Backbone bond lengths (Angstrom), bond angles and torsions (degrees), N, CA, C in turn:
res aa  C-N    CA-C-N  psi(-1)  N-CA   C-N-CA  omega(-1)  CA-C   N-CA-C  phi
1 M - - - 1.479 - - 1.524 110.49 -
2 M 1.387 117.54 -40.07 1.441 120.80 179.79 1.575 111.83 -62.97
3 D 1.318 109.38 -36.07 1.446 114.00 -176.38 1.505 108.54 -70.26
4 D 1.298 120.59 -34.81 1.475 122.66 178.58 1.562 109.64 -66.19
5 N 1.421 116.71 -42.60 1.377 120.87 179.29 1.458 112.03 -64.78
6 S 1.322 118.45 -39.15 1.461 125.00 176.48 1.427 112.98 -58.66
7 S 1.401 114.87 -47.08 1.462 124.70 -175.98 1.557 108.33 -67.31
8 A 1.326 114.61 -43.71 1.413 116.30 179.83 1.532 113.53 -65.37
9 R 1.387 114.35 -34.81 1.472 120.03 -178.07 1.540 107.90 -69.22
10 E 1.298 115.90 -37.51 1.511 122.01 -179.01 1.520 108.16 -66.28
11 R 1.310 113.90 -42.05 1.560 118.08 -176.66 1.585 105.30 -69.12
12 I 1.277 119.01 -35.91 1.495 120.75 177.36 1.442 110.54 -63.80
13 I 1.272 118.87 -43.84 1.464 125.69 -178.06 1.519 107.34 -63.53
14 E 1.298 114.80 -49.35 1.507 117.46 177.78 1.585 111.93 -58.12
15 L 1.270 115.17 -44.71 1.513 121.39 178.33 1.634 109.15 -59.15
16 E 1.279 114.01 -43.57 1.447 121.02 179.20 1.496 110.33 -65.28
17 K 1.299 120.41 -41.15 1.459 125.68 174.46 1.580 112.17 -59.90
18 K 1.364 110.86 -46.99 1.473 114.83 177.95 1.526 112.31 -66.21
19 A 1.301 119.31 -37.93 1.392 122.90 178.72 1.501 111.42 -61.46
20 A 1.402 112.99 -45.22 1.486 116.77 178.01 1.483 114.05 -62.39
21 F 1.331 114.03 -40.03 1.502 122.13 -178.47 1.609 107.48 -61.09
22 Q 1.373 112.25 -45.46 1.450 118.75 -175.66 1.557 109.32 -68.05
23 E 1.285 115.17 -38.16 1.455 120.34 -179.79 1.560 111.26 -63.06
24 D 1.385 112.38 -43.33 1.463 117.56 177.89 1.588 110.57 -64.19
25 L 1.319 113.69 -43.75 1.441 119.51 -177.86 1.532 108.15 -63.54
26 L 1.274 120.36 -42.32 1.400 125.15 176.41 1.530 113.84 -58.09
27 D 1.330 112.05 -40.62 1.467 117.97 176.65 1.561 113.80 -65.56
28 Q 1.330 112.59 -39.80 1.477 119.46 174.84 1.557 112.94 -62.71
29 L 1.365 112.88 -46.63 1.519 113.29 176.90 1.488 110.96 -65.36
30 N 1.301 118.33 -39.61 1.502 119.13 -179.36 1.614 107.13 -59.60
31 Q 1.344 117.14 -44.14 1.419 117.14 -179.75 1.529 115.06 -64.42
32 A 1.336 111.73 -34.22 1.520 117.03 177.29 1.474 109.34 -69.51
33 L 1.271 120.70 -37.74 1.428 127.25 -179.99 1.635 110.84 -65.85
34 V 1.336 113.43 -40.41 1.520 119.70 175.90 1.477 107.55 -63.39
35 E 1.401 120.46 -48.53 1.424 122.52 -174.94 1.576 109.37 -65.52
36 Q 1.298 116.09 -37.24 1.531 117.88 176.65 1.501 109.70 -66.21
37 Q 1.336 120.06 -40.00 1.492 119.44 179.13 1.480 110.42 -65.04
38 K 1.281 116.74 -38.14 1.529 117.86 178.00 1.488 108.72 -62.54
39 R 1.379 120.71 -45.63 1.432 123.04 179.84 1.629 110.87 -62.57
40 I 1.269 117.77 -36.49 1.486 122.14 -179.55 1.506 106.62 -68.73
41 D 1.425 115.51 -41.69 1.456 114.52 178.66 1.519 112.28 -64.25
42 F 1.308 117.27 -41.75 1.482 120.12 177.31 1.538 112.48 -58.25
43 L 1.323 114.12 -49.78 1.472 121.34 -177.94 1.548 109.82 -60.56
44 E 1.332 117.76 -42.43 1.416 124.20 -179.86 1.605 109.14 -60.07
45 K 1.289 111.34 -43.81 1.507 119.30 178.38 1.580 108.52 -62.04
46 R 1.295 117.70 -48.88 1.404 121.76 -179.68 1.511 111.76 -60.31
47 M 1.363 113.54 -44.57 1.445 115.16 179.35 1.536 116.16 -63.65
48 K 1.331 114.66 -37.26 1.400 116.02 175.78 1.526 114.45 -65.28
49 A 1.359 112.73 -35.53 1.483 115.90 176.58 1.512 109.48 -65.60
50 L 1.317 120.08 -42.51 1.416 122.56 179.58 1.566 111.44 -64.56
51 Y 1.305 115.72 -42.38 1.506 115.40 175.61 1.548 111.64 -61.14
52 G 1.297 114.70 -38.54 1.481 118.49 178.13 1.551 113.01 -61.96
53 Q 1.292 111.98 -39.69 1.521 116.05 176.77 1.556 108.97 -67.18
54 I 1.251 118.58 -45.48 1.515 123.60 178.62 1.470 106.99 -58.79
55 E 1.312 120.89 -49.21 1.459 120.80 -177.07 1.515 112.05 -64.51
56 S 1.336 117.69 -33.23 1.440 119.05 -176.48 1.613 112.25 -80.34
57 G 1.339 112.49 -7.26 1.433 114.91 176.40 1.538 117.24 87.63
58 V 1.296 113.70 11.82 1.487 121.31 -172.92 1.607 107.21 -60.61
59 F 1.296 117.36 -33.14 1.442 120.90 179.60 1.564 118.13 -87.91
60 I 1.277 112.33 2.74 1.432 114.70 -178.63 1.524 110.50 -112.99
61 K 1.315 115.69 125.56 1.450 120.49 -178.26 1.543 108.71 -85.50
62 R 1.279 111.95 151.65 1.465 116.37 174.15 1.467 107.88 -75.21
63 P 1.341 117.41 155.52 1.516 120.40 -175.95 1.516 109.91 -54.25
64 E 1.288 124.62 -41.53 1.455 124.66 -173.53 1.546 109.01 -69.56
65 E 1.350 116.50 -17.63 1.553 119.85 179.23 1.436 112.60 -89.72
66 E 1.354 115.46 -14.29 1.463 117.66 179.87 1.464 110.92 -76.73
67 S 1.306 116.94 148.65 1.484 120.55 174.03 1.528 107.64 -83.73
68 P 1.310 115.15 153.81 1.479 117.57 -177.01 1.536 110.17 -68.44
69 P 1.333 117.96 155.74 1.409 118.64 178.79 1.544 112.57 -64.51
70 P 1.319 121.73 160.45 1.439 121.72 -176.93 1.460 116.36 -60.85
71 H 1.316 117.19 -24.27 1.528 120.53 -175.27 1.490 111.88 -83.35
72 Y 1.298 121.33 6.43 1.485 123.29 -179.23 1.509 106.40 -94.26
């Protein structure tokens, strides 16, 4: 009977260790996911700003601002 109690106790301890490890791992994965989402949000905001600049023509020079081609 003592051996059964000891074996059950050891199994419970192992299960508790595994549960604690999995809980810690889940917290780490959750934190990584939060950081990735922050990065995605930042990149999406930057991309929208760049698209806005492109659509507004900020990167396009007027013909009179362009230098002549090298063969002139």
